[in-house]
NUFIKOL-568901 format. One line per 10 residues: for each residue x, y, z of C-alpha. Coordinates in steps of 0.25 Angstrom, whole numbers, plus 2048, in hexadecimal, padded with zeros to 3 digits. Example, Ala and Ser with C-alpha at 12.3 -4.5 7.8 and 13.67 -1.06 7.14 Angstrom:
<pts>
831:7EE:81F ~ 837:7FC:81D;
</pts>
This chain:
<pts>
800:800:801 ~ 807:80E:7FD ~ 809:819:809 ~ 800:825:806 ~ 80E:82D:801 ~ 811:822:7F6 ~ 803:824:7F0 ~ 805:833:7F1 ~ 812:832:7EC ~ 80D:829:7E0;
802:833:7DB ~ 802:83B:7CE ~ 800:849:7D5 ~ 7FA:854:7C9 ~ 803:862:7CB ~ 7FC:86B:7D4 ~ 7F7:876:7CA ~ 7F0:86A:7C3 ~ 7E8:868:7D0 ~ 7E6:877:7D2;
7E1:879:7C3 ~ 7D7:86D:7C6 ~ 7D1:878:7D2 ~ 7D0:883:7C7 ~ 7DC:88A:7CF ~ 7E7:893:7C5 ~ 7F4:890:7C5 ~ 7F9:89D:7CC ~ 7F0:89A:7D8 ~ 7F9:88D:7DA;
806:88E:7E1 ~ 80C:881:7DF ~ 815:87A:7E9 ~ 81D:86F:7E0 ~ 813:867:7D6 ~ 808:862:7E0 ~ 804:86B:7EA ~ 803:87B:7E9 ~ 7FD:886:7F0 ~ 7F0:88F:7EC;
7ED:89C:7EC ~ 7E1:89C:7F3 ~ 7DA:8AB:7EF ~ 7DA:8A5:7E1 ~ 7D3:899:7E4 ~ 7CB:89E:7EE ~ 7BE:89F:7E7 ~ 7AF:89C:7EF ~ 7B1:890:7F7 ~ 7A5:88A:7F0;
7A9:87B:7F3 ~ 7A4:86F:7FB ~ 7AD:86D:807 ~ 7AE:85F:80E ~ 7B5:85C:819 ~ 7BB:84F:81D ~ 7BC:84A:82B ~ 7BD:83E:833 ~ 7BC:834:83E ~ 7C7:837:84B;
7D3:832:845 ~ 7DA:825:849 ~ 7E6:81E:848 ~ 7DE:815:83D ~ 7DD:821:833 ~ 7D0:828:82E ~ 7D7:830:821 ~ 7CF:83E:821 ~ 7D9:843:817 ~ 7D9:836:80F;
7CB:837:80E ~ 7CB:846:80B ~ 7D4:844:7FF ~ 7CC:837:7FA ~ 7BF:840:7FC ~ 7C5:84B:7F4 ~ 7CA:843:7E8 ~ 7BC:83B:7E8 ~ 7B4:847:7E8 ~ 7BD:84C:7DA;
7BA:83D:7D5 ~ 7AB:83E:7D5 ~ 7AC:84D:7CF ~ 7AC:857:7DB ~ 7B6:862:7D9 ~ 7BD:860:7E7 ~ 7C9:867:7EE ~ 7D0:860:7FB ~ 7D3:868:805 ~ 7DC:864:810;
7E6:867:81B ~ 7F5:865:81A ~ 7FD:85B:822 ~ 805:85F:82E ~ 814:85A:82F ~ 80F:854:83E ~ 806:848:83A ~ 810:845:82E ~ 81B:843:835 ~ 814:83E:843;
807:834:842 ~ 7FC:83A:83B ~ 802:83B:82D ~ 7FF:845:822 ~ 7F1:84B:81C ~ 7F1:848:80E ~ 7E8:83B:80D ~ 7EB:82D:80B ~ 7EE:822:801 ~ 7E8:827:7F3;
7E0:832:7FB ~ 7EA:83C:7FC ~ 7EE:84B:7F8 ~ 7FD:84C:7F4 ~ 809:84F:7F3 ~ 806:849:7FF ~ 816:849:804 ~ 815:858:803 ~ 807:85A:807 ~ 80C:852:816;
81A:859:816 ~ 81C:867:814 ~ 812:86B:809 ~ 811:879:804 ~ 817:87C:812 ~ 80A:882:819 ~ 80C:87B:827 ~ 81A:881:826 ~ 815:890:825 ~ 80B:88D:82F;
816:889:839 ~ 81E:896:835 ~ 814:89F:837 ~ 80F:89B:844 ~ 81C:899:849 ~ 820:8A6:843 ~ 816:8AC:84E ~ 81A:8A4:859 ~ 829:8AA:856 ~ 823:8B8:855;
81D:8B7:864 ~ 82A:8B4:869 ~ 831:8BD:862 ~ 828:8C9:866 ~ 829:8C6:875 ~ 838:8C3:874 ~ 839:8D3:870 ~ 830:8D8:87A ~ 823:8D2:879 ~ 81C:8E0:874;
80F:8D7:876 ~ 810:8D4:884 ~ 80D:8C3:881 ~ 80E:8BB:88B ~ 818:8B2:889 ~ 80E:8A8:892 ~ 802:8AB:88A ~ 808:8A6:87A ~ 7FF:89C:876 ~ 806:89C:867;
80F:88F:865 ~ 818:88B:85A ~ 814:881:851 ~ 81C:876:848 ~ 816:86C:83E ~ 81A:85E:844 ~ 817:857:851 ~ 821:859:85C ~ 81C:857:86B ~ 829:85E:870;
824:86C:86C ~ 816:86C:872 ~ 81A:873:87E ~ 829:87A:87E ~ 82E:885:886 ~ 834:891:87B ~ 840:89D:879 ~ 848:897:884 ~ 857:899:882 ~ 85A:8A8:888;
853:8B5:885 ~ 855:8B5:876 ~ 84E:8AA:873 ~ 83F:8B2:87A ~ 838:8AE:887 ~ 838:8A0:88A ~ 828:89A:88A ~ 820:88D:888 ~ 81B:88B:87B ~ 818:87F:871;
817:87A:863 ~ 809:876:85C ~ 80A:870:84E ~ 808:877:844 ~ 7FB:873:840 ~ 7F6:878:84E ~ 7FA:885:84C ~ 7F1:890:84B ~ 7F8:896:83F ~ 7F3:888:837;
7E5:88A:83B ~ 7E4:899:836 ~ 7EC:894:82A ~ 7DF:889:828 ~ 7D5:894:82C ~ 7D8:8A0:825 ~ 7D0:8A5:81A ~ 7DC:8AC:812 ~ 7E9:8B3:815 ~ 7E4:8BF:81B;
7DC:8B5:824 ~ 7E6:8AF:827 ~ 7EF:8BA:82C ~ 7E3:8BF:833 ~ 7E3:8B3:83B ~ 7F2:8B2:83E ~ 7F1:8C0:844 ~ 7E6:8BA:84F ~ 7EE:8B0:854 ~ 7EF:8B0:862;
7FF:8AE:867 ~ 7FD:8B0:875 ~ 7F8:8BB:880 ~ 7FE:8C8:886 ~ 800:8C8:897 ~ 7F3:8CF:897 ~ 7ED:8C3:890 ~ 7EC:8CA:881 ~ 7EC:8C1:876 ~ 7F7:8C4:86D;
7F6:8C1:85D ~ 7FF:8BD:850 ~ 7FB:8CB:84C ~ 800:8D2:859 ~ 80D:8CB:855 ~ 80D:8CF:847 ~ 80E:8C2:845 ~ 804:8BF:83A ~ 808:8C6:82E ~ 815:8BC:82E;
80D:8B1:831 ~ 804:8B2:826 ~ 80F:8B5:81B ~ 814:8A6:81F ~ 807:8A2:81E ~ 805:8A8:810 ~ 807:89D:805 ~ 803:892:810 ~ 7F5:899:810 ~ 7F2:894:801;
7EC:887:802 ~ 7F5:87B:7FB ~ 7F0:873:7F0 ~ 7F3:864:7ED ~ 7EB:856:7E7 ~ 7E6:84A:7EA ~ 7EC:83C:7E5 ~ 7E0:83F:7DA ~ 7E6:84C:7D7 ~ 7DA:854:7DE;
7DC:862:7E4 ~ 7E0:863:7F3 ~ 7E1:86F:7FB ~ 7EA:86D:808 ~ 7EB:878:812 ~ 7EE:87A:821 ~ 7EE:86D:82B ~ 7EA:872:839 ~ 7E7:865:842 ~ 7DA:861:846;
7DD:85D:853 ~ 7E5:869:857 ~ 7E1:873:84B ~ 7D3:875:843 ~ 7D7:868:83A ~ 7D3:871:82C ~ 7D9:875:820 ~ 7DA:883:81C ~ 7CF:88B:819 ~ 7D5:891:80D;
7D7:883:807 ~ 7C9:87F:80A ~ 7C4:88A:804 ~ 7CE:88A:7F8 ~ 7C9:87B:7F6 ~ 7B9:880:7F7 ~ 7BC:88B:7EC ~ 7C2:880:7E2 ~ 7BB:873:7E3 ~ 7AD:871:7E4;
7B0:867:7F1 ~ 7BB:867:7FB ~ 7BF:85D:805 ~ 7C5:861:811 ~ 7C8:85A:81F ~ 7CA:85E:82E ~ 7D4:857:836 ~ 7D1:84B:840 ~ 7C4:847:842 ~ 7B6:84F:83E;
7B8:850:851 ~ 7C4:85A:84C ~ 7C6:85E:83F ~ 7B8:85F:83A ~ 7B4:866:845 ~ 7BE:871:843 ~ 7BB:871:833 ~ 7AE:874:838 ~ 7AE:87F:844 ~ 7BC:886:840;
7C0:886:832 ~ 7B0:886:82C ~ 7AB:88F:836 ~ 7B6:89A:833 ~ 7B7:897:824 ~ 7A9:895:821 ~ 7AB:887:81B ~ 79F:881:81A ~ 7A0:870:818 ~ 798:867:810;
79B:85A:814 ~ 7A4:852:81D ~ 7AD:844:81C ~ 7AF:83C:827 ~ 7BA:831:826 ~ 7BA:826:82E ~ 7C1:819:82D ~ 7BD:80A:831 ~ 7CB:80A:838 ~ 7CA:817:841;
7BC:813:845 ~ 7C0:805:84A ~ 7CC:80B:851 ~ 7C0:815:858 ~ 7B8:807:85B ~ 7C4:802:861 ~ 7CB:7FB:859 ~ 7DE:7FD:859 ~ 7E3:802:84D ~ 7EA:7F6:84C;
7DD:7ED:84C ~ 7D5:7F5:842 ~ 7D7:7EC:836 ~ 7CD:7E2:83A ~ 7BF:7E5:837 ~ 7B7:7EA:843 ~ 7AA:7F0:840 ~ 7A6:7F1:84F ~ 7B1:7F9:851 ~ 7AD:803:845;
7A0:804:84A ~ 7A5:808:858 ~ 7AF:811:853 ~ 7A6:818:849 ~ 7A0:820:855 ~ 7AC:82A:851 ~ 7A7:82C:843 ~ 799:82D:848 ~ 79D:838:850 ~ 7A4:83F:846;
798:83D:83B ~ 790:844:846 ~ 799:84F:848 ~ 79A:852:83B ~ 78B:854:83A ~ 78A:85E:845 ~ 793:868:83C ~ 787:867:830 ~ 78F:861:828 ~ 78B:852:820;
797:848:820 ~ 799:83A:81B ~ 7A5:830:821 ~ 7B0:82B:818 ~ 7B6:81D:81C ~ 7C4:81E:818 ~ 7C5:80F:814 ~ 7D0:806:818 ~ 7D5:7F8:814 ~ 7D2:7F1:81F;
7C3:7F7:821 ~ 7B7:7EE:81F ~ 7AA:7EF:819 ~ 7A3:7ED:827 ~ 7AC:7F6:82D ~ 7A8:802:822 ~ 79A:7FD:822 ~ 79B:802:831 ~ 79F:80E:830 ~ 795:810:824;
78A:80C:82C ~ 78E:816:83A ~ 791:821:82F ~ 780:81F:82A ~ 77B:81E:838 ~ 780:82C:83B ~ 77D:831:82E ~ 787:831:826 ~ 78C:829:81A ~ 79A:822:81B;
7A2:821:80D ~ 7AE:815:80B ~ 7B8:81D:805 ~ 7C6:816:7FE ~ 7CD:822:7FB ~ 7D9:81F:801 ~ 7DC:813:7F8 ~ 7D5:817:7EB ~ 7D5:828:7EC ~ 7CA:831:7E8;
7C2:823:7E2 ~ 7C0:81D:7F1 ~ 7B9:829:7F5 ~ 7AF:82B:7EB ~ 7A2:828:7F1 ~ 7A7:832:7FE ~ 7A8:83C:7F3 ~ 79A:83B:7ED ~ 794:83A:7FD ~ 79D:847:800;
79A:84D:7F5 ~ 78B:84C:7F5 ~ 78B:851:805 ~ 792:85D:800 ~ 789:85F:7F5 ~ 77A:85D:7FD ~ 77E:869:804 ~ 779:863:812 ~ 786:869:81B ~ 780:873:823;
78E:876:82B ~ 78E:87D:839 ~ 79A:87E:841 ~ 796:876:850 ~ 799:882:85A ~ 795:890:858 ~ 79F:89D:858 ~ 798:8A3:865 ~ 79C:896:86F ~ 7A5:897:877;
7B3:891:873 ~ 7B2:886:880 ~ 7A3:884:87C ~ 7A8:882:86D ~ 7B0:878:874 ~ 7A8:872:87A ~ 79F:870:86E ~ 7A8:869:866 ~ 7AC:860:873 ~ 79E:85B:875;
798:85C:867 ~ 7A2:857:85E ~ 7AC:84E:869 ~ 79F:84B:870 ~ 7A6:84D:87E ~ 79E:851:88A ~ 7A6:860:88A ~ 7B2:866:888 ~ 7B9:86C:895 ~ 7C5:876:896;
7CD:87C:8A1 ~ 7C9:88A:8A8 ~ 7D6:890:8A2 ~ 7D0:88A:893 ~ 7C3:891:896 ~ 7C7:89D:89A ~ 7D1:89D:88E ~ 7C5:89D:884 ~ 7BD:8A6:88C ~ 7C9:8B0:88B;
7C9:8AD:87A ~ 7BA:8AF:87A ~ 7BB:8BD:881 ~ 7C6:8BF:878 ~ 7BC:8BD:86C ~ 7C0:8AF:867 ~ 7B5:8A9:86D ~ 7AE:8A7:85E ~ 7B9:89F:85B ~ 7B6:88E:856;
7BF:884:85F ~ 7C9:87A:85B ~ 7CA:86E:863 ~ 7D8:868:864 ~ 7D6:85A:868 ~ 7D9:84C:865 ~ 7D6:848:857 ~ 7D4:838:85B ~ 7C7:83B:864 ~ 7BB:842:866;
7C0:843:874 ~ 7CE:848:878 ~ 7D2:83B:87A ~ 7D9:835:86F ~ 7D7:828:873 ~ 7C8:828:875 ~ 7C3:824:865 ~ 7B3:822:862 ~ 7AB:82B:866 ~ 7AD:82F:874;
7A3:83B:87A ~ 7A1:840:888 ~ 7B2:844:888 ~ 7B6:850:88F ~ 7BE:859:885 ~ 7CA:860:88C ~ 7CE:86F:885 ~ 7DC:86F:88B ~ 7E0:87B:885 ~ 7DA:887:87C;
7E1:88E:870 ~ 7DD:89B:86A ~ 7E0:89A:85A ~ 7DA:8A9:858 ~ 7DF:8A9:84A ~ 7D9:89B:845 ~ 7CD:89E:84C ~ 7CA:894:855 ~ 7CF:891:865 ~ 7D5:883:866;
7D2:878:871 ~ 7DC:870:874 ~ 7D5:863:87C ~ 7D9:857:882 ~ 7EA:853:87E ~ 7EA:859:871 ~ 7F8:85F:86C ~ 7F9:869:862 ~ 806:865:861 ~ 807:855:85E;
812:84A:861 ~ 818:841:857 ~ 813:833:859 ~ 81D:828:85E ~ 821:825:84F ~ 81F:831:847 ~ 81D:82F:838 ~ 82A:838:836 ~ 831:82B:839 ~ 82E:825:82D;
82E:831:823 ~ 83A:833:81A ~ 83F:835:80B ~ 846:82B:802 ~ 84F:82A:7F9 ~ 847:830:7ED ~ 842:83B:7F7 ~ 836:836:7F9 ~ 82E:837:806 ~ 82B:829:80C;
823:828:81B ~ 819:832:819 ~ 80C:829:81A;
</pts>
């Protein structure tokens, strides 16, 4: 069996200007980065965004695999195969998972975006630009303090940390500026991964470069001794940060293995950030295609909720349909089967584990958008197990369709494509976020905890509640909330699979992302700087004598 990178390397890709021409994009609006990837000048392509927006989400992830990106690619290829002009709009991969444990974000098998190795590594440099812009602000904070601190910044109340795009648990908490007076004033700080940066969130929620600069200016980096906020604008950092992002803000055009257009741009994680690609990329895709397939990270309790409550709320996007990806293997794990025993047929375990799928079906329904279940096929699946999933879905008012896009590409997802197109064309969606702007910040967190996670309540220490109250007094109470929690469970316990109820969601910490336009609630033990596993993927990645990358999936 060929690996993903072997399949991608063997594919015959079309020059990127041909992919652009397929969408009616003029040559002057395409800035090639080699033969197979390019930046797009969005003002020239940003006509009315009239396409139908289709979200691909999934059940909670397990080590058994779900294949949300793979299904997104397969669905876009299938829609094009059945005559629907479709553009794929995805996130860019982070180096953290690529060299850690999760893998890349280009799909798999014969449902991939390409060039796979380029995309999963440095691509067009967007993440490096975001990292540089974020860390420039950090440097200007410390420099301002070193040269007299005219803004009277309280070094104990600086909230702006540094970032890097690899997993490094040793940098979660650090002491900086040691070594003498020439190096500034020592203080505690730390690093987050780049995809958790507020700059990344701003990058993905901005509508154009002017909006980008205004959002960067609103970033709150800390507080004065009398607890007044200090912003990037106060430090005069917003202009330089915008310059660093001026090229990156242009969306990237690549292609699927079947030669269909894919726009990849931005990449916040959904467990610690809002988990969606850029608004600019999505709206560009909607102006170029009749249908747009996009995804939101991890399970629907995280990525889809944030797609609806943050991205759609801020941008005015109106989704037409949702695809919920599930696998027999993952549902068996939710039903109590160990990873080593997944190959054996176990219909009862599928039925037990399907409570996780049902919960996601019910949750999507709360947002008023019709959904369909895509069963991403594995060779060990049996007919009886697949029929069990279909029966459960039908019982809860949702059709489930078996898909073989991993094995044969878009042809294997044509049945799904017909169903998705029918849902989108029916105009049945009556989308609305799950909470109103006027709810208090903590009430918004509690609504998500009780209605989406099915917890008995969200709880927080008095200090957290006081901080939220202070932000509300300062005019931030209208903002949506971004829940940072484990992706593996509806609870904050990653081992609680299935569909737990009655648990408590502890809000450990809150962070104001004034530029991005939301408040982050850090729940349970989730970390904003991941660590590497015992055997990271980096151990088997290399380059052979011919210069080909090996070990990358």
